[in-house]
matplotlib code that plots the C-alpha trace (Angstrom):
import matplotlib.pyplot as plt

x = [6.1, 6.8, 9.3, 8.9, 11.9, 12.8, 16.0, 16.0, 15.9, 19.2, 22.6, 25.5, 26.3, 22.8, 21.8, 18.6, 18.8, 18.6, 21.5, 23.7, 22.9, 25.8, 25.7, 23.6, 25.8, 24.4, 20.8, 21.9, 23.5, 20.3, 18.3, 15.1, 13.0, 14.4, 13.4, 9.9, 11.5, 13.8, 10.8, 9.2, 12.3, 12.7, 9.1, 9.7, 12.8, 11.0, 8.3, 10.7, 13.0, 10.4, 8.3, 11.3, 12.4, 9.4, 9.5, 7.8, 6.5, 3.7, 5.5, 8.5, 6.4, 4.8, 8.1, 9.9, 9.5, 10.1, 13.4, 14.5, 13.8, 15.7, 18.8, 18.5, 18.5, 20.5, 23.9, 24.2, 26.1, 26.7, 23.0, 21.0, 17.9, 16.1, 13.4, 10.7, 10.5, 12.9, 10.9, 10.5, 14.3, 14.7, 14.8, 17.4, 19.4, 19.3, 20.6, 23.4, 25.6, 23.5, 21.6, 23.7, 22.8, 19.1, 18.3, 19.7, 17.1, 16.2, 18.3, 20.9, 24.1, 22.2, 20.7, 18.5, 14.8, 15.4, 18.1, 21.3, 24.1, 26.5, 25.3, 26.1, 27.5, 24.3, 22.2, 22.5, 20.0, 18.7, 15.1, 12.4, 9.8, 7.6, 7.7, 11.5, 12.6, 11.5, 13.3, 16.4, 16.5, 16.1, 19.0, 21.1, 20.1, 21.0, 24.3, 25.0, 24.3, 26.6, 29.4, 28.9, 28.4, 25.8, 24.4, 20.7, 18.6, 15.5, 13.0, 10.6, 7.7, 4.4, 1.1, 0.9, 3.9, 1.6, -0.3, 2.9, 3.2, 6.9, 6.4, 4.6, 7.2, 9.8, 7.7, 7.1, 10.8, 11.9, 11.3, 13.1, 16.1, 17.0, 16.3, 17.1, 15.0, 12.9, 10.1, 8.4, 4.9, 4.3, 0.5, -0.8, -3.6, -2.0, 0.4, 0.1, -3.7, -5.9, -5.0, -7.5, -8.3, -8.6, -5.2, -6.1, -9.4, -7.6, -5.2, -8.1, -9.8, -6.7, -6.8, -10.6, -10.3, -11.5, -8.2, -6.6, -8.9, -7.0, -3.7, -1.8, -2.5, -1.6, 1.6, 2.6, 2.0, 4.0, 7.0, 6.9, 6.8, 10.0, 12.0, 15.1, 14.9, 17.9, 18.5, 16.9, 14.0, 13.6, 13.3, 10.8, 8.7, 8.7, 7.7, 4.9, 3.8, 3.9, 1.7, -0.9, -0.8, -1.0, -4.0, -3.9, -2.9, -3.1, -1.5, 1.8, 2.1, 1.3, 3.9, 6.4, 6.8, 6.1, 3.6, 3.7, 1.3, -0.3, 1.4, 1.5, 4.2, 4.5, 5.3, 9.1, 9.7, 7.4, 9.2, 12.6, 11.7, 10.0, 13.0, 15.4, 13.3, 12.9, 16.6, 17.3, 14.7, 15.7, 12.7, 11.8, 9.4, 6.9, 6.1, 2.9, 3.0, 0.3, 1.3, -0.4, 0.8, 1.6, 1.6, 2.3, 1.3, -2.4, -2.4, -0.6, -3.1, -6.0, -4.7, -2.4, -2.5, -1.4, 1.4, 2.7, 5.0, 4.7, 6.6, 7.1, 4.4, 3.7, 4.8, 2.2, -0.8, 0.3, -1.0, 0.8, 0.9, -1.9, -0.8, -2.0, -1.6, -3.3, -0.9, -1.0, -2.3, -5.2, -6.0, -6.0, -8.6, -10.9, -10.6, -11.0, -14.0, -15.6, -14.9, -16.4, -19.7, -20.5, -18.3, -19.5, -16.6, -14.0, -12.6, -9.6, -7.0, -4.4, -1.9, -2.4, -2.0, -5.4, -4.2, -0.8, -2.2, -5.3, -7.7, -9.2, -11.2, -12.4, -13.2, -15.5, -17.3, -17.4, -16.8, -18.2, -15.6, -12.6, -10.2, -7.4, -5.6, -3.0, 0.8, 0.4, 1.5, 1.8, -1.8, -3.0, -1.7, -3.2, -6.4, -6.6, -6.0, -8.9, -11.2, -10.1, -11.2, -14.7, -15.0, -14.0, -11.5, -9.1, -6.9, -4.0, -2.5, 0.8, 4.1, 6.6, 9.1, 6.6, 5.3, 8.7, 7.4, 4.7, 7.1, 6.4, 2.7, 3.0, 4.8, 3.3, -0.3, -1.1, 0.9, 1.0, -2.8, -3.3, -5.6, -7.0, -5.3, -4.3, -1.1, -0.9, 2.6, 2.8, 6.1, 7.8, 11.2, 13.1, 11.3, 13.7, 14.0, 12.8, 16.0, 17.0, 14.4, 11.6, 13.0, 10.9, 13.7, 13.5, 10.0, 10.8, 13.5, 11.3, 8.3, 9.5, 10.7, 7.5, 5.6, 2.3, 2.8, 1.9, 3.7, 3.4, 4.2, 2.4, 4.2, 1.5, -1.9, -4.0, -2.2, -2.4, -6.2, -6.1, -3.9, -6.3, -9.1, -7.1, -6.4, -10.1, -10.9, -8.0, -9.0, -6.0, -4.1, -2.2, -1.4, 0.8, 1.3, 4.2, 3.9, 5.9, 5.4, 3.7, 2.3, 2.8, 3.0, -0.4, -1.9, -5.7, -7.3, -9.7, -13.5, -13.6, -10.6, -9.1, -8.4, -4.8, -3.5, -1.3, 2.3, 2.0, 4.2, 3.5, 5.8, 5.7, 8.1, 10.3, 14.0, 16.9, 20.0, 18.9, 15.8, 15.1, 12.7, 11.7, 9.8, 7.1, 8.2, 11.5, 9.8, 10.2, 13.9, 13.8, 12.1, 14.7, 17.5, 16.0, 15.9, 19.6, 20.6, 18.5, 20.2, 23.4, 21.9, 20.9, 17.7, 15.8, 13.0, 11.0, 9.1, 6.9, 7.3, 4.3, 4.9, 7.7, 6.3, 5.4, 7.8, 6.7, 9.3, 8.1, 8.6, 11.9, 13.3, 12.1, 14.1, 17.1, 17.4, 16.8, 18.9, 22.6, 21.9, 19.1, 18.7, 16.6, 15.7, 14.1, 13.5, 14.8, 18.1, 19.8, 20.4, 17.5, 15.6, 13.8, 16.9, 18.2, 15.1, 15.7, 19.3, 18.2, 15.7, 18.0, 20.7, 18.2, 17.4, 21.2, 20.7, 23.9, 22.8, 24.4, 22.1, 22.7, 21.0, 20.2, 19.0, 20.1, 23.4, 24.0, 23.9, 21.5, 20.7, 21.0, 18.3, 18.0, 15.9, 15.3, 17.0, 20.2, 20.3, 19.5, 22.4, 24.8, 24.0, 23.6, 19.9, 19.7, 19.2, 22.8, 24.2, 22.4, 23.7, 27.3, 26.9, 25.2, 27.4, 30.6, 28.7, 27.3, 30.8, 32.2, 29.4, 30.0, 33.7, 33.0, 30.9, 32.6, 33.8, 33.0, 36.0, 37.0, 36.0]
y = [23.4, 25.0, 23.1, 22.7, 24.0, 23.8, 24.3, 20.6, 19.6, 21.2, 19.7, 21.5, 23.4, 24.8, 22.7, 20.8, 17.1, 16.0, 18.2, 16.3, 12.9, 11.8, 8.1, 5.5, 5.9, 9.5, 8.1, 5.7, 8.5, 10.5, 10.4, 8.4, 11.4, 13.3, 10.7, 12.1, 15.4, 13.7, 12.1, 15.5, 17.0, 14.2, 14.7, 18.5, 17.8, 15.2, 17.7, 20.5, 18.5, 16.5, 19.6, 20.7, 17.4, 15.2, 11.7, 9.1, 11.3, 9.3, 6.0, 7.7, 9.8, 6.5, 4.8, 7.5, 5.9, 2.4, 3.6, 5.3, 2.1, -0.1, 2.1, 2.2, -1.6, -2.9, -1.9, -1.4, -2.2, -5.3, -6.0, -6.0, -3.9, -5.2, -2.8, -4.2, -1.9, 0.4, 3.6, 4.0, 4.2, 8.0, 8.2, 5.4, 7.5, 10.4, 8.3, 6.7, 9.7, 11.1, 13.8, 16.6, 15.2, 14.7, 17.8, 16.0, 13.2, 11.9, 14.6, 13.8, 12.6, 12.9, 10.4, 7.7, 7.5, 3.8, 2.0, 1.1, -1.2, 1.2, 4.2, 3.2, 0.3, 0.6, -0.4, -4.1, -4.7, -2.6, -2.8, -0.9, -3.6, -5.2, -8.6, -9.1, -8.5, -11.7, -14.0, -11.8, -11.4, -15.1, -15.7, -13.3, -15.1, -18.5, -17.1, -15.8, -19.2, -20.9, -18.4, -18.9, -15.2, -13.6, -10.5, -9.9, -9.8, -7.6, -7.4, -4.5, -5.2, -3.3, -5.2, -4.7, -7.0, -9.8, -9.6, -10.8, -14.6, -14.6, -13.3, -16.5, -18.6, -17.1, -17.6, -21.1, -21.8, -19.7, -22.1, -25.0, -22.9, -20.6, -19.9, -16.2, -14.0, -11.0, -9.8, -6.5, -6.3, -2.6, -2.4, 0.9, -0.5, 1.1, 0.2, 3.0, 2.7, 1.2, -2.4, -4.9, -8.6, -11.2, -10.5, -6.9, -8.1, -10.7, -8.1, -5.8, -8.7, -9.1, -5.4, -5.5, -8.5, -7.6, -8.7, -5.7, -3.2, -0.9, -2.0, 1.2, 1.4, -2.3, -1.8, 1.2, -0.7, -3.6, -1.4, 0.2, -3.2, -4.5, -1.3, -1.9, -5.7, -8.0, -9.7, -13.0, -11.2, -9.0, -11.9, -13.7, -10.5, -9.7, -13.2, -13.0, -9.5, -10.0, -13.1, -10.9, -8.6, -11.4, -12.0, -15.5, -15.5, -18.9, -18.0, -16.8, -19.4, -22.2, -20.9, -21.2, -17.6, -16.8, -13.9, -10.9, -8.0, -6.0, -3.1, 0.6, 1.4, 4.9, 4.1, 4.3, 2.8, -0.1, -0.7, -0.6, -3.0, -5.4, -5.4, -6.1, -9.1, -10.4, -10.2, -12.9, -15.4, -18.7, -18.9, -16.8, -14.1, -11.7, -8.5, -6.9, -3.1, -0.6, 2.7, 5.7, 6.5, 10.2, 10.6, 14.2, 15.9, 16.4, 16.7, 13.3, 11.7, 13.1, 11.9, 8.9, 7.8, 11.2, 11.5, 8.0, 9.4, 12.8, 15.7, 19.1, 20.5, 23.5, 22.5, 24.6, 23.3, 20.1, 21.5, 20.5, 22.4, 21.5, 20.0, 21.8, 18.7, 15.4, 12.5, 9.4, 7.6, 10.0, 9.8, 6.0, 6.1, 8.5, 6.8, 3.2, 4.3, 5.8, 2.7, 0.5, 2.3, 0.6, -2.5, -4.5, -7.0, -4.5, -5.0, -3.3, -4.7, -3.0, -4.1, -1.7, 1.4, 2.8, 6.4, 5.8, 4.0, 6.2, 3.3, 5.2, 7.0, 3.7, 2.4, 5.4, 4.8, 1.0, -0.3, -3.8, -4.2, -2.8, -5.1, -4.1, -7.3, -5.7, -6.1, -9.4, -8.9, -12.6, -13.2, -10.2, -11.6, -15.1, -13.5, -11.6, -14.8, -16.5, -13.5, -13.7, -17.4, -16.2, -13.8, -10.7, -8.1, -7.5, -4.4, -5.3, -1.9, -2.1, -0.2, -1.6, -2.3, -4.2, -6.2, -7.9, -9.9, -11.5, -12.5, -16.3, -15.8, -13.6, -16.4, -19.6, -18.6, -15.5, -16.0, -19.8, -19.9, -16.8, -15.2, -11.7, -9.8, -6.1, -5.1, -1.4, -0.7, 2.6, 4.3, 2.7, 4.3, 6.3, 7.1, 9.9, 10.6, 7.1, 5.5, 2.1, 0.1, 2.0, 2.7, 0.8, 0.2, -3.6, -4.4, -4.4, -6.9, -9.2, -9.1, -8.8, -12.4, -13.9, -15.6, -14.1, -10.9, -7.5, -4.5, -0.8, 2.7, 5.9, 9.2, 11.4, 11.4, 11.2, 8.1, 6.7, 6.8, 5.2, 2.4, 1.9, 1.6, -0.9, -3.0, -3.0, -4.4, -6.8, -10.5, -12.5, -12.9, -10.7, -7.1, -4.7, -0.9, 0.9, 4.6, 7.1, 8.6, 12.0, 14.1, 13.8, 16.5, 18.0, 16.6, 16.5, 13.1, 13.0, 13.0, 9.4, 7.1, 5.4, 1.6, 1.3, -1.3, -3.8, -3.5, -0.4, 2.6, 6.2, 8.0, 11.6, 13.0, 11.6, 12.2, 10.8, 10.9, 9.7, 7.8, 8.4, 6.0, 7.7, 5.3, 6.7, 9.6, 9.7, 10.9, 14.5, 13.9, 12.6, 15.7, 17.9, 15.8, 16.2, 20.0, 20.0, 17.8, 19.7, 22.9, 21.3, 20.4, 16.8, 15.4, 13.5, 11.0, 10.9, 7.7, 7.0, 3.2, 2.7, -1.1, -2.8, -6.1, -6.8, -4.4, -2.6, -4.5, -3.0, 0.5, -0.4, -2.1, 0.8, 3.3, 1.0, 0.5, 4.1, 6.1, 5.7, 5.7, 4.4, 5.8, 4.4, 6.2, 4.5, 5.1, 1.6, -0.2, -0.8, -4.5, -6.5, -3.2, -1.8, -0.8, -4.4, -5.7, -3.4, -4.6, -8.2, -7.8, -6.0, -8.6, -11.4, -9.5, -9.0, -5.2, -3.6, -0.1, 1.1, 1.5, 4.3, 3.3, 5.8, 4.3, 3.6, 1.8, -1.7, -0.6, 0.3, 4.0, 6.2, 8.6, 12.2, 14.4, 13.0, 15.9, 15.5, 11.7, 11.9, 14.3, 12.3, 9.0, 10.4, 10.3, 13.7, 15.1, 16.5, 13.1, 11.5, 14.2, 13.6, 9.9, 10.4, 13.1, 11.0, 8.1, 10.3, 11.7, 8.2, 7.1, 10.2, 9.4, 5.8, 6.7, 6.6, 10.0, 11.3, 11.3, 14.1, 13.7]
z = [21.0, 24.3, 26.4, 30.1, 32.0, 35.7, 37.7, 38.7, 35.0, 34.1, 34.1, 36.0, 32.8, 32.7, 29.7, 29.4, 30.2, 26.6, 25.5, 28.0, 26.4, 24.2, 24.9, 26.7, 29.7, 30.1, 30.2, 32.9, 34.9, 35.3, 38.5, 38.1, 39.0, 36.1, 33.5, 32.9, 32.1, 29.7, 28.0, 27.6, 26.1, 23.7, 22.5, 22.1, 20.1, 17.9, 17.0, 16.4, 14.1, 12.2, 11.5, 9.4, 7.9, 7.9, 9.2, 11.4, 14.2, 15.7, 16.2, 17.8, 20.2, 21.3, 22.3, 24.2, 27.7, 26.3, 24.7, 28.0, 29.9, 27.5, 27.7, 31.5, 31.9, 28.9, 27.4, 23.7, 21.6, 23.6, 24.1, 20.9, 20.2, 17.1, 16.1, 13.7, 10.7, 12.7, 11.8, 15.6, 16.2, 16.3, 20.1, 20.1, 17.7, 20.1, 23.0, 21.0, 20.0, 17.1, 18.9, 17.3, 13.9, 14.5, 12.4, 9.4, 9.6, 6.2, 4.5, 1.9, 3.7, 7.0, 9.3, 7.8, 8.8, 9.6, 11.4, 9.4, 10.5, 8.7, 10.6, 14.1, 16.1, 18.2, 15.2, 15.3, 12.5, 9.7, 8.4, 6.7, 6.1, 8.8, 10.4, 10.2, 13.7, 15.5, 13.0, 12.9, 16.7, 17.2, 14.9, 17.0, 20.2, 18.8, 17.4, 20.9, 22.4, 19.9, 20.7, 24.4, 25.2, 27.5, 25.8, 25.8, 22.6, 22.8, 19.9, 19.8, 17.4, 17.0, 17.1, 13.4, 13.0, 14.2, 10.9, 9.2, 8.9, 9.4, 12.9, 13.8, 12.0, 14.4, 17.5, 16.5, 16.6, 19.6, 22.5, 20.8, 19.7, 22.6, 26.3, 26.6, 24.2, 25.0, 22.7, 23.5, 21.9, 21.5, 21.3, 20.0, 17.8, 14.6, 11.9, 9.4, 9.4, 12.2, 12.7, 11.3, 11.6, 14.3, 15.9, 16.6, 18.1, 20.2, 21.7, 22.4, 24.2, 26.4, 27.3, 27.9, 30.3, 33.8, 35.2, 33.5, 35.3, 37.5, 36.1, 36.6, 40.4, 40.8, 38.8, 40.9, 44.2, 42.7, 41.9, 45.4, 47.0, 45.4, 46.1, 48.1, 48.1, 47.6, 44.2, 45.4, 47.1, 44.0, 41.6, 43.8, 44.3, 40.6, 39.6, 42.1, 41.2, 37.5, 37.8, 39.4, 36.3, 33.7, 31.6, 30.2, 26.6, 24.9, 21.6, 22.9, 25.6, 23.2, 20.9, 23.7, 24.8, 28.4, 28.4, 30.7, 30.6, 29.4, 31.2, 30.8, 28.2, 29.4, 33.0, 33.1, 36.7, 35.9, 32.5, 34.2, 37.0, 34.5, 32.2, 35.1, 35.9, 32.3, 31.4, 34.0, 32.7, 31.1, 28.8, 25.7, 27.0, 25.5, 27.3, 26.1, 26.6, 25.8, 24.3, 22.6, 19.1, 19.0, 22.8, 23.9, 20.7, 20.2, 16.3, 16.1, 18.6, 16.7, 13.3, 13.9, 10.3, 9.0, 11.5, 11.1, 8.4, 6.8, 5.3, 6.8, 9.1, 11.3, 14.8, 16.6, 14.7, 12.9, 9.6, 6.4, 3.1, 0.7, -2.6, -5.6, -7.9, -7.0, -6.4, -8.5, -5.4, -5.0, -8.7, -8.4, -5.5, -7.3, -10.7, -9.5, -7.4, -10.5, -12.6, -9.9, -10.1, -13.4, -13.0, -10.1, -10.4, -9.4, -5.9, -4.2, -1.8, 0.3, 2.9, 5.8, 3.6, 2.6, 2.7, 1.2, -1.8, -2.2, -1.5, 1.4, -1.3, -2.7, 0.8, 1.4, -1.9, -2.0, 1.5, 0.7, -2.1, -0.2, 1.7, 4.1, 5.0, 7.3, 6.7, 4.8, 1.2, 0.5, 1.8, -0.2, -3.4, -2.8, -1.6, -4.9, -6.8, -5.0, -5.8, -9.5, -9.7, -8.8, -11.7, -9.8, -10.9, -8.0, -8.0, -5.7, -4.7, -2.9, -3.0, -5.4, -2.7, -0.7, -3.7, -3.6, -0.6, -2.8, -5.6, -5.3, -5.4, -8.5, -10.3, -8.8, -8.3, -10.4, -13.6, -13.7, -13.5, -15.8, -13.2, -13.9, -11.1, -11.6, -9.8, -9.0, -7.8, -6.1, -5.3, -8.3, -8.8, -6.2, -3.0, -2.1, 1.6, 2.7, 1.4, 0.1, 1.9, 0.1, -3.3, -5.8, -8.4, -8.8, -10.1, -13.8, -13.1, -11.1, -13.4, -17.0, -17.1, -15.7, -18.6, -19.4, -17.4, -18.8, -17.4, -18.2, -16.9, -17.8, -18.7, -17.0, -15.2, -18.4, -19.5, -16.0, -16.2, -19.6, -18.2, -15.3, -17.7, -19.8, -16.7, -15.8, -19.2, -19.6, -19.3, -20.4, -17.1, -14.7, -15.6, -13.7, -13.7, -11.9, -11.1, -9.0, -5.6, -5.4, -8.2, -11.9, -14.6, -13.9, -17.1, -16.9, -17.7, -20.6, -19.9, -21.2, -20.7, -23.8, -24.1, -24.9, -27.4, -25.5, -26.5, -28.7, -27.9, -28.6, -31.0, -29.9, -32.6, -35.3, -35.8, -37.8, -35.4, -32.0, -30.8, -27.1, -25.3, -22.0, -19.8, -17.5, -15.3, -17.1, -20.3, -19.0, -18.8, -22.4, -23.5, -21.9, -23.4, -26.8, -26.4, -25.4, -28.3, -30.8, -29.7, -31.0, -34.3, -33.5, -34.9, -32.1, -32.1, -28.9, -27.9, -24.9, -24.6, -22.3, -22.3, -20.5, -21.4, -24.1, -25.8, -28.9, -31.0, -34.3, -33.2, -31.5, -34.7, -36.9, -35.0, -34.3, -38.1, -38.9, -36.4, -35.4, -31.6, -29.3, -25.8, -22.9, -19.7, -16.7, -13.0, -12.2, -11.8, -15.1, -14.4, -15.9, -16.4, -19.4, -21.3, -20.8, -22.5, -25.4, -25.8, -25.6, -28.4, -30.7, -30.1, -31.1, -34.2, -34.9, -34.9, -33.8, -33.1, -29.9, -26.9, -24.3, -21.1, -18.3, -15.0, -11.4, -10.9, -9.5, -5.9, -3.1, -3.5, -0.4, 0.8, -0.3, -2.5, -6.0, -7.9, -5.8, -6.3, -10.0, -10.5, -8.4, -10.3, -13.8, -14.4, -16.0, -19.4, -19.3, -18.4, -21.4, -23.8, -22.6, -23.4, -26.8, -28.5, -28.5, -30.1, -32.8, -33.5, -33.7, -36.1, -38.2, -38.6, -39.4, -42.4, -45.8, -46.8, -50.4, -52.7, -55.1, -58.7]

ax = plt.figure().add_subplot(projection="3d")
ax.plot(x, y, z, "-o")
ax.set_aspect("equal")
plt.show()
């Protein structure tokens, strides 16, 4: 993108304004008339950097003026900015000493795409899931009150956060627990997809109220009227002026938050003056601002869902490279749509991610049987349970890391009542550059001990379709499938899907020295490990387990009794994972064959490309071979040696 340059926009050293920002103090030091130019430079830099690294472009373009105003009025790290989800924190990072590293965004050992407490003292709270900010911010405000300090706590939450029940739980408690608490409702009508439901309609009704007409001119006159007044006069004038801009909002007022707005979230002077007023209030307040997701970059405005979060793109056009192999998500949308043509009981549910999960394809084909419930995973799970009681076959399609939020519902409602709900857990395993908040490496652990649960993972796209077909025809309770982000091996699905036998693994090849069980997308690593071992004269059995629960115990015992070493590979943490289940079963059967497990360690895995992280943490074929060969040598030396005649 072309940057706008002018002599007045340069620092004494001749640099652009943004290049002179090394801390929040530098933002405060700028002349107010230079702030729009700073906003433009920030947008240019966001487009330039994220076109090379990928990331959450649209949300950050929409909060540029808001972030400038926050840093003009408040002082981090003393004052606390709590960003809901925190994917819109890139501008905040630029202003807090990380501008020089912004080109490392989402790269291994570079800046994280979300806020991290370990990354900067200015990041008071880390997040990656929606709806957490109000409760966390309220806790900070109450903690401040108990300590007797005077810092401000400002929560920035998108309107999509209001589809999360926990946001209301926080608002329900705010009035009774603190007096000084600022919530900024950043209303851009989008989460990842267009916001849905009654709350979105309610906020739209506020904006459409006749009182809101001509807001921008009123706001400008209001700011001009208070310029140059004393502190006492200023407070009085702002109170009076803001009242003239208020549209009555029963929900927020009844919950105990004094409501202000809606105001233009791209009007820097208005934002600054309003925050100056709000920080002196002795009541919890909610400021409703209106912003445009993707502001300043036409491709992001035209396709806000695409530019919410994306990979590399051409900065001048916004075009991204076309994938040659369909992703698992796309395959799910197409396949489920086809199945639903002949099976009228199939319905599909997503939590604000129709494009990310592939269900946008299902929506187009079967709109009456598609449900987007917003960012409300707990409701989504219970809603699916209700549908199942009426003889329908709900496919609940949510990222593995977000399904964690519905854990109680999976146990208490779905499994306990043996309801026929299909859990499609996208992004299972490492999610690469998104980092620890989005790695789906815990679902085996939180599902395999649930009574009656069936859980599986395909090795390729063909088996993925077979598993979807098996799920569509399964009628004995909840059934789950985990599958990775992105494309698979390129395996073409059969013309007609096959019904898989529950709990029956696929033996791909037999061998006498080592048996490798490669679960799902780790089967490719198992194949490579077998090749390396066979090059050293080791006979290898290859098994595609398919089933996490129930395990194919017959196949497992057969190879555990017939080979000196068992190996398991999984894109999951080792603790309570697939390999753990293998060891547990062998122990109960008193089979002492050693089990070499390859998986993620007992820690939160950082962000970076998957090949880099697999190599660092030992999830490679070479790492498996290094573990197996010493065991084989040890077994060989333990065998009785023949004696001479």
